TIBA-340092 format. One record per residue (C-alpha): residue number from 0; residue in one letter; x, y, z. Coordinates in nm, 4 decimals. Layout:
BEGIN
NUM, a, X, Y, Z
...
//
This chain:
BEGIN
0, m, 6.4530, 14.1793, 3.6984
1, e, 6.5924, 13.8375, 3.7898
2, g, 6.9118, 13.9741, 3.8763
3, d, 6.7929, 14.2575, 4.0757
4, n, 6.5434, 14.0240, 4.2961
5, s, 6.8371, 13.7599, 4.3828
6, p, 7.0000, 13.9425, 4.6411
7, n, 6.6650, 14.0229, 4.8164
8, l, 6.5709, 13.6607, 4.7938
9, q, 6.9051, 13.5780, 4.9571
10, l, 6.8743, 13.8235, 5.2364
11, q, 6.5042, 13.7012, 5.3174
12, q, 6.6425, 13.3220, 5.3483
13, l, 6.9383, 13.4216, 5.5670
14, p, 6.7484, 13.4454, 5.8998
15, l, 6.5906, 13.0999, 5.8276
16, a, 6.9249, 12.9449, 5.7482
17, t, 7.0763, 13.0877, 6.0691
18, a, 6.7728, 12.9732, 6.2806
19, a, 6.8036, 12.6222, 6.1520
20, v, 7.1673, 12.6020, 6.2557
21, s, 7.0949, 12.6299, 6.6100
22, v, 6.8396, 12.3434, 6.6236
23, q, 6.9519, 11.9993, 6.4769
24, p, 6.7022, 11.7807, 6.3070
25, h, 6.5734, 11.4860, 6.4788
26, t, 6.6887, 11.2628, 6.1896
27, d, 7.0665, 11.3114, 6.3137
28, s, 7.2028, 10.9938, 6.4679
29, f, 7.4103, 11.1939, 6.6995
30, s, 7.1090, 11.3603, 6.8569
31, y, 6.9729, 11.0066, 6.9395
32, k, 7.3032, 10.9396, 7.1199
33, e, 7.2846, 11.2399, 7.3264
34, n, 6.9411, 11.1736, 7.4101
35, l, 7.0392, 10.8302, 7.5414
36, i, 7.3205, 10.9572, 7.7195
37, g, 7.1086, 11.1874, 7.9007
38, a, 6.8294, 10.9666, 7.9746
39, l, 7.0826, 10.7135, 8.1370
40, l, 7.2226, 11.0006, 8.3412
41, a, 6.8823, 11.0919, 8.4538
42, i, 6.7490, 10.7393, 8.5261
43, f, 7.0783, 10.6693, 8.7032
44, g, 7.0605, 10.9901, 8.9137
45, h, 6.6921, 10.9286, 9.0185
46, l, 6.7827, 10.5657, 9.1116
47, v, 7.0482, 10.6537, 9.3269
48, i, 6.8609, 10.9491, 9.4804
49, s, 6.5767, 10.6908, 9.5856
50, i, 6.8178, 10.4399, 9.7328
51, a, 7.0129, 10.7305, 9.9269
52, l, 6.6761, 10.8662, 10.0772
53, n, 6.5774, 10.5306, 10.1895
54, l, 6.9256, 10.4553, 10.3534
55, q, 6.8879, 10.7902, 10.5496
56, k, 6.5317, 10.6955, 10.6324
57, y, 6.6609, 10.3509, 10.7543
58, s, 6.9365, 10.4953, 10.9831
59, h, 6.6787, 10.7386, 11.1404
60, i, 6.4460, 10.4385, 11.2079
61, r, 6.7093, 10.2305, 11.3363
62, l, 6.8270, 10.4842, 11.5946
63, a, 6.4742, 10.5480, 11.6913
64, g, 6.4086, 10.1984, 11.7670
65, s, 6.7343, 10.1327, 11.9839
66, k, 6.8975, 10.2866, 12.2802
67, d, 7.1964, 10.4142, 12.0861
68, p, 7.2612, 10.7838, 12.2084
69, r, 7.4512, 10.8562, 11.8946
70, a, 7.3022, 11.1479, 11.6551
71, y, 7.1977, 11.0484, 11.2974
72, f, 7.4736, 11.2357, 11.1569
73, k, 7.7455, 11.0199, 11.3274
74, t, 7.6258, 10.6951, 11.1733
75, k, 7.7894, 10.5550, 10.8689
76, t, 7.4470, 10.4758, 10.7078
77, w, 7.3444, 10.8294, 10.7030
78, w, 7.6836, 10.9593, 10.5688
79, c, 7.6474, 10.6803, 10.2872
80, g, 7.3176, 10.8035, 10.1899
81, l, 7.4326, 11.1501, 10.1840
82, f, 7.7106, 11.0612, 9.9559
83, l, 7.4649, 10.8592, 9.7238
84, l, 7.2422, 11.1553, 9.7377
85, v, 7.5019, 11.4124, 9.6016
86, l, 7.6038, 11.1533, 9.3443
87, g, 7.2489, 11.1376, 9.2038
88, e, 7.2026, 11.4975, 9.2174
89, l, 7.5139, 11.5371, 8.9996
90, g, 7.3714, 11.2653, 8.7761
91, v, 7.0547, 11.4557, 8.7005
92, f, 7.2328, 11.7746, 8.6638
93, s, 7.4588, 11.6590, 8.4114
94, s, 7.1914, 11.4941, 8.1992
95, y, 7.0198, 11.8291, 8.1290
96, a, 7.3559, 11.9288, 7.9394
97, f, 7.2753, 11.6294, 7.6768
98, a, 6.9332, 11.5790, 7.6408
99, p, 6.6179, 11.8253, 7.6019
100, l, 6.4464, 11.9362, 7.8986
101, s, 6.1182, 11.7880, 7.7928
102, l, 6.2719, 11.4518, 7.7973
103, i, 6.4666, 11.4668, 8.1348
104, v, 6.1848, 11.5995, 8.3361
105, p, 5.9211, 11.3161, 8.2933
106, l, 6.1924, 11.0818, 8.4026
107, s, 6.1718, 11.1491, 8.7579
108, a, 5.8900, 10.8720, 8.7726
109, v, 6.1902, 10.6395, 8.8207
110, s, 6.2457, 10.7661, 9.1526
111, v, 5.8746, 10.6663, 9.2336
112, i, 5.9194, 10.3185, 9.0863
113, a, 6.2339, 10.2620, 9.2751
114, s, 6.0873, 10.3666, 9.6006
115, a, 5.8052, 10.1383, 9.5707
116, i, 6.0256, 9.8324, 9.4863
117, i, 6.2347, 9.9117, 9.7738
118, g, 5.9327, 9.9425, 9.9976
119, i, 5.8155, 9.6071, 9.8847
120, i, 6.1561, 9.4181, 9.9221
121, f, 6.2407, 9.5544, 10.2601
122, i, 5.8792, 9.5301, 10.3928
123, k, 5.8791, 9.4178, 10.7507
124, e, 5.5079, 9.3276, 10.8050
125, k, 5.4030, 8.9435, 10.8022
126, w, 5.1970, 8.8746, 10.5178
127, k, 5.0327, 8.5860, 10.3355
128, p, 5.0587, 8.5396, 9.9717
129, k, 4.6710, 8.6282, 9.9051
130, d, 4.7019, 8.9428, 10.1104
131, f, 5.0363, 9.0331, 9.9196
132, l, 4.8646, 9.0146, 9.5969
133, r, 4.5640, 9.2163, 9.7075
134, r, 4.7469, 9.4860, 9.8841
135, y, 5.0302, 9.5302, 9.6208
136, v, 4.8534, 9.4563, 9.2906
137, l, 4.8307, 9.8441, 9.2341
138, s, 5.2031, 9.8818, 9.2903
139, f, 5.2782, 9.6198, 9.0461
140, v, 5.0452, 9.7610, 8.7881
141, g, 5.1630, 10.1213, 8.8581
142, c, 5.5348, 10.0014, 8.8218
143, g, 5.4545, 9.8272, 8.4826
144, l, 5.2649, 10.1548, 8.3362
145, a, 5.5428, 10.3642, 8.4748
146, i, 5.8233, 10.1761, 8.2912
147, v, 5.6165, 10.1503, 7.9657
148, g, 5.5684, 10.5394, 7.9829
149, t, 5.9417, 10.5818, 8.0459
150, y, 6.0129, 10.3656, 7.7297
151, l, 5.7757, 10.5753, 7.5205
152, l, 5.9326, 10.9012, 7.6437
153, i, 6.2851, 10.8000, 7.5554
154, t, 6.1923, 10.6391, 7.2311
155, f, 5.9449, 10.9348, 7.1064
156, g, 6.1212, 11.2147, 7.2930
157, p, 6.2241, 11.5411, 7.1199
158, n, 6.5643, 11.5442, 6.9645
159, s, 6.6285, 11.9155, 6.9138
160, h, 6.9646, 11.9964, 7.0299
161, e, 7.1801, 12.3324, 7.0411
162, k, 7.5004, 12.4330, 7.2141
163, m, 7.4238, 12.6252, 7.5341
164, t, 7.6150, 12.9273, 7.4543
165, g, 7.5560, 13.2779, 7.5824
166, e, 7.4255, 13.4029, 7.2653
167, n, 7.1773, 13.1229, 7.2255
168, i, 7.0329, 13.1420, 7.5801
169, t, 7.0238, 13.5217, 7.5539
170, r, 6.8398, 13.4782, 7.2297
171, h, 6.5936, 13.2463, 7.3803
172, l, 6.5419, 13.4589, 7.6917
173, v, 6.4331, 13.7713, 7.4896
174, s, 6.2090, 13.5802, 7.2475
175, w, 5.8422, 13.6804, 7.2427
176, p, 5.6983, 13.3374, 7.3049
177, f, 5.8932, 13.3220, 7.6381
178, l, 5.8186, 13.6458, 7.7405
179, l, 5.4571, 13.6126, 7.7062
180, y, 5.4800, 13.2649, 7.8811
181, m, 5.6726, 13.4483, 8.1653
182, l, 5.3898, 13.7129, 8.1701
183, v, 5.1252, 13.4483, 8.2150
184, e, 5.3299, 13.2431, 8.4506
185, i, 5.3964, 13.5386, 8.6777
186, i, 5.0194, 13.6644, 8.6701
187, i, 4.9073, 13.2884, 8.7534
188, f, 5.1784, 13.2575, 9.0463
189, c, 5.0804, 13.5998, 9.1860
190, l, 4.7098, 13.4981, 9.2060
191, l, 4.7780, 13.1713, 9.3469
192, l, 5.0260, 13.3187, 9.6038
193, y, 4.7400, 13.5708, 9.7006
194, f, 4.4601, 13.3211, 9.7504
195, y, 4.7115, 13.0959, 9.9600
196, k, 4.8444, 13.3692, 10.1929
197, e, 4.5625, 13.5985, 10.2209
198, k, 4.2691, 13.3803, 10.1671
199, n, 4.4182, 13.0769, 10.3465
200, a, 4.3499, 12.8469, 10.0545
201, n, 4.5486, 12.5822, 10.1621
202, y, 4.4399, 12.3218, 9.8964
203, i, 4.6999, 12.0662, 9.7782
204, v, 4.6544, 12.1842, 9.4297
205, v, 4.7235, 12.5472, 9.5066
206, i, 5.0450, 12.4598, 9.6942
207, l, 5.1800, 12.2180, 9.4279
208, l, 5.0871, 12.4442, 9.1628
209, l, 5.3203, 12.7083, 9.3168
210, v, 5.5735, 12.4475, 9.3330
211, a, 5.5511, 12.3461, 8.9805
212, l, 5.5557, 12.6939, 8.8592
213, l, 5.8636, 12.7551, 9.0405
214, g, 6.0111, 12.4347, 8.9164
215, s, 5.9596, 12.4990, 8.5783
216, m, 6.2027, 12.7936, 8.6130
217, t, 6.4431, 12.5860, 8.8116
218, v, 6.4816, 12.3266, 8.5478
219, v, 6.4978, 12.5937, 8.2818
220, t, 6.7835, 12.7647, 8.4494
221, v, 6.9468, 12.4157, 8.5425
222, k, 6.9679, 12.3200, 8.1766
223, a, 7.1302, 12.6640, 8.0825
224, v, 7.3928, 12.6448, 8.3814
225, a, 7.4750, 12.2731, 8.3058
226, g, 7.4922, 12.3277, 7.9196
227, m, 7.7090, 12.6156, 7.9555
228, i, 7.9569, 12.4304, 8.2000
229, v, 7.9784, 12.1413, 7.9655
230, v, 8.0574, 12.3883, 7.6779
231, s, 8.3143, 12.5390, 7.8734
232, i, 8.4861, 12.1948, 7.9501
233, q, 8.4835, 12.1171, 7.5757
234, g, 8.7094, 12.4358, 7.5007
235, n, 8.4680, 12.7190, 7.4405
236, l, 8.4568, 12.9180, 7.7588
237, q, 8.1043, 13.0487, 7.8583
238, l, 8.1588, 13.1532, 8.2060
239, d, 8.2448, 13.5053, 8.1313
240, y, 7.8930, 13.5795, 8.0186
241, p, 7.6618, 13.7572, 8.2549
242, i, 7.3597, 13.5323, 8.1576
243, f, 7.5683, 13.2470, 8.3115
244, y, 7.5529, 13.3925, 8.6682
245, i, 7.1706, 13.5435, 8.6140
246, m, 7.0982, 13.1952, 8.5461
247, l, 7.2784, 13.0605, 8.8339
248, v, 7.1155, 13.2894, 9.0840
249, c, 6.7624, 13.2266, 8.9520
250, m, 6.8210, 12.8551, 8.9828
251, i, 6.9330, 12.8824, 9.3532
252, a, 6.6407, 13.1197, 9.4382
253, t, 6.3669, 12.9151, 9.2769
254, a, 6.5158, 12.5937, 9.4273
255, i, 6.4981, 12.7504, 9.7766
256, f, 6.1494, 12.8688, 9.7443
257, q, 6.0288, 12.5439, 9.5883
258, a, 6.1604, 12.3512, 9.8811
259, t, 5.9969, 12.5924, 10.1213
260, f, 5.6465, 12.5275, 9.9723
261, l, 5.7111, 12.1552, 9.9417
262, a, 5.7950, 12.1683, 10.3176
263, q, 5.4547, 12.3561, 10.4046
264, a, 5.2641, 12.1040, 10.1759
265, s, 5.4265, 11.8136, 10.3693
266, q, 5.2935, 11.9410, 10.6879
267, l, 4.9283, 11.9398, 10.5703
268, y, 4.9052, 11.6592, 10.3637
269, d, 5.0155, 11.2929, 10.3039
270, s, 5.3483, 11.2106, 10.0993
271, s, 5.1704, 10.9955, 9.8644
272, q, 4.9486, 11.2761, 9.7620
273, i, 5.1978, 11.5151, 9.7491
274, a, 5.4262, 11.2445, 9.5215
275, s, 5.1490, 11.1896, 9.2651
276, i, 4.9989, 11.5364, 9.2167
277, g, 5.3349, 11.6967, 9.2557
278, y, 5.4819, 11.4789, 8.9660
279, i, 5.1842, 11.5525, 8.7460
280, l, 5.1908, 11.9099, 8.7751
281, s, 5.5446, 11.9663, 8.7647
282, t, 5.6036, 11.7742, 8.4769
283, t, 5.3364, 11.9360, 8.2814
284, v, 5.4365, 12.2808, 8.3678
285, a, 5.8120, 12.2002, 8.3101
286, v, 5.7524, 12.0385, 7.9676
287, t, 5.5483, 12.3582, 7.8568
288, a, 5.8495, 12.5742, 7.9774
289, g, 6.1068, 12.3645, 7.7842
290, a, 5.8774, 12.3564, 7.4609
291, t, 5.8610, 12.7520, 7.5059
292, f, 6.2110, 12.8496, 7.5920
293, y, 6.4169, 12.5995, 7.4217
294, l, 6.1943, 12.4878, 7.1351
295, d, 6.2262, 12.1460, 7.2160
296, f, 5.9465, 11.9940, 6.9785
297, t, 6.0717, 12.2184, 6.6741
298, g, 6.0846, 11.9873, 6.3580
299, e, 5.9067, 11.6997, 6.5387
300, d, 5.6392, 11.5404, 6.3377
301, v, 5.2745, 11.4766, 6.4863
302, l, 5.3554, 11.1038, 6.5390
303, h, 5.6590, 11.1721, 6.7815
304, i, 5.4545, 11.4350, 6.9603
305, c, 5.1438, 11.2355, 6.9966
306, m, 5.3542, 10.9274, 7.1285
307, f, 5.5418, 11.1466, 7.3610
308, a, 5.2104, 11.2737, 7.5106
309, l, 5.0868, 10.9225, 7.5462
310, g, 5.4130, 10.8221, 7.7311
311, c, 5.3456, 11.1024, 7.9678
312, l, 4.9843, 10.9990, 8.0327
313, i, 5.0716, 10.6469, 8.0985
314, a, 5.3563, 10.7586, 8.3212
315, f, 5.1125, 10.9780, 8.5063
316, l, 4.8640, 10.6841, 8.5671
317, g, 5.1443, 10.4572, 8.6910
318, v, 5.2794, 10.7021, 8.9482
319, f, 4.9173, 10.7672, 9.0579
320, l, 4.8600, 10.3934, 9.1185
321, i, 5.1866, 10.3521, 9.2911
322, t, 5.1124, 10.6230, 9.5292
323, r, 4.7671, 10.5430, 9.5878
324, n, 4.8826, 10.2108, 9.7425
325, r, 5.0954, 10.3626, 10.0119
326, k, 4.9905, 10.3522, 10.3730
327, k, 4.8866, 10.6865, 10.5124
328, s, 5.0498, 10.7931, 10.8247
329, v, 4.8365, 10.7985, 11.1784
330, p, 4.8026, 11.1370, 11.3004
331, f, 4.8990, 11.1603, 11.6721
332, e, 4.6019, 11.1843, 11.9034
333, p, 4.6045, 11.4856, 12.1273
334, y, 4.3640, 11.3435, 12.4016
335, i, 4.3674, 11.0753, 12.6436
336, s, 4.3072, 10.7252, 12.4918
337, m, 3.9959, 10.5742, 12.6505
338, d, 4.1706, 10.2348, 12.6221
339, a, 4.4510, 10.3293, 12.8534
340, m, 4.2011, 10.4069, 13.1495
341, p, 4.1050, 10.1089, 13.3586
342, g, 3.7225, 10.0458, 13.3894
343, m, 3.6552, 10.2573, 13.1017
344, q, 3.4539, 10.1188, 12.8011
345, n, 3.6333, 10.0953, 12.4556
346, m, 3.5333, 10.4354, 12.2584
347, h, 3.6837, 10.2917, 11.9091
348, d, 3.4766, 10.2393, 11.6112
349, k, 3.6245, 10.0165, 11.3504
350, g, 3.9720, 10.0888, 11.4735
351, i, 3.9384, 10.4543, 11.4735
352, a, 3.9653, 10.6598, 11.7999
353, v, 3.6966, 10.8985, 11.8518
354, q, 3.6337, 11.1687, 12.1042
355, p, 3.3733, 11.0891, 12.3739
356, d, 3.0486, 11.2724, 12.4242
357, l, 3.1124, 11.4762, 12.7234
358, k, 2.7550, 11.6218, 12.7391
359, a, 2.7865, 11.9464, 12.9593
360, s, 3.1579, 11.9391, 12.9681
361, f, 3.3148, 12.2351, 12.8089
362, s, 3.6910, 12.0929, 12.8509
363, y, 3.8431, 11.9193, 12.5470
364, g, 3.9317, 11.5779, 12.6350
365, a, 3.8401, 11.5732, 12.9791
366, l, 3.6810, 11.2888, 13.1810
367, e, 3.2957, 11.3149, 13.2339
368, n, 3.2058, 11.3102, 13.6093
369, n, 3.0311, 10.9938, 13.6985
370, d, 2.9133, 10.8845, 14.0195
371, n, 2.9347, 10.5333, 13.9394
372, m, 3.3213, 10.5544, 13.8767
373, p, 3.5730, 10.5703, 14.1634
374, e, 3.6455, 10.9470, 14.2492
375, i, 4.0125, 10.8782, 14.1913
376, y, 3.9355, 10.9169, 13.8239
377, t, 3.6916, 11.2372, 13.8463
378, p, 3.8731, 11.5665, 13.7804
379, a, 3.8766, 11.8059, 14.0480
380, t, 3.6209, 12.0881, 13.9789
381, l, 3.6454, 12.4641, 14.0431
382, p, 3.3000, 12.5845, 14.0622
383, i, 3.2987, 12.9573, 14.0246
384, v, 3.1211, 13.1678, 14.2879
385, q, 2.9860, 13.4970, 14.1937
386, e, 3.1262, 13.7899, 14.3904
387, q, 2.9056, 13.9560, 14.6403
388, h, 2.9746, 14.2982, 14.7390
389, g, 2.8879, 14.3608, 15.1186
390, s, 2.8018, 14.6776, 15.2775
391, k, 3.1516, 14.6807, 15.4437
392, g, 3.3277, 14.6561, 15.1197
393, v, 3.4695, 14.3220, 15.1694
394, s, 3.4402, 14.0884, 14.8790
395, a, 3.4365, 13.7316, 14.8807
396, p, 3.6972, 13.5260, 14.6960
397, p, 3.6083, 13.4952, 14.3209
398, y, 3.6418, 13.1045, 14.3555
399, r, 3.7155, 12.8410, 14.5862
400, v, 3.8477, 12.4780, 14.5684
401, l, 3.5968, 12.1827, 14.6951
402, e, 3.8016, 11.9488, 14.8665
403, h, 3.7229, 11.5761, 14.7970
404, s, 3.7412, 11.3133, 15.0572
405, k, 3.8661, 10.9962, 14.9256
406, k, 3.6375, 10.7058, 14.9704
407, e, 3.7772, 10.4077, 15.1476
//
């Protein structure tokens, strides 16, 4: 009996053994080394991207404030920023090939920290020490919390590693947990898109949740493409698998649509709100996608998972405090400023421009006809005269212009 049951026991244990080969346990020292390499590449990439964007912004501001007729793409500063931008994107792209997806995605908080520090260092306003501490205490606290959260993420991040071969990616793609996750994500995305397009639900959470759902697929495909390229460089060619090109096309398509929704959100809402809410939503959805597709937290104990979640929450709070202290852009006033008119009373309340009460006027932004004012500031009126039909069939003109005589 024991001899008959032994082959069956070996056959039953075979799938478990093959499944354990693809995911290395977190006790392996080499997995920690790969995590460190991936985290350093991601931090370097986000830091360089932040510097590059600030350089390009500085180039635009300097051209706008001078009489230089050159275009922005003809300046050395802008090209230097573009070169650093490409270098940073390559660093972030390559980091996905070494560390798990759930570890790399939350490290985008580094770009928010770097932007806050660069903004404080290169601030051009005159300030006193008391005002400086009062205005930027939230930024300092937010940077500290984001750094602590980043440290916890790197220390307690998932350590599951597997080679990004065509067979492994195909096996993950047809697994039932990921298929169920994709079904739920597609349903949520279609509902949000329906409310956004048909019901005009232009809420920031709706738009940024669409961006987060697309971004989760972007990072999943980025890790697959980057991992297969690294494995191919190591000698095991993976570029002849059709799954590589499927992932490449999905990566480009989702990135384009993600940029489109982000552009629409930037036209409706402030950049600080987009940075904080977008980071929280994108990180949450992307970590869920990585845990479902690549099984990032397989073999992790409860302590590592709880500390990783705590690091994410602390990073979320830090990014929220950093972006909350940013100045909101002043929208353009599409009406005549009352301060610009001589003899007009200041219509501003606590520094906020308000529209005057025009009583019986139906024209937005028009000046009220006041007899006490000089007529040079009184707009010409076009009173409508009702058309009267005479017996001879001759009709009066529909309107006539009243000529104003200028008072001496």
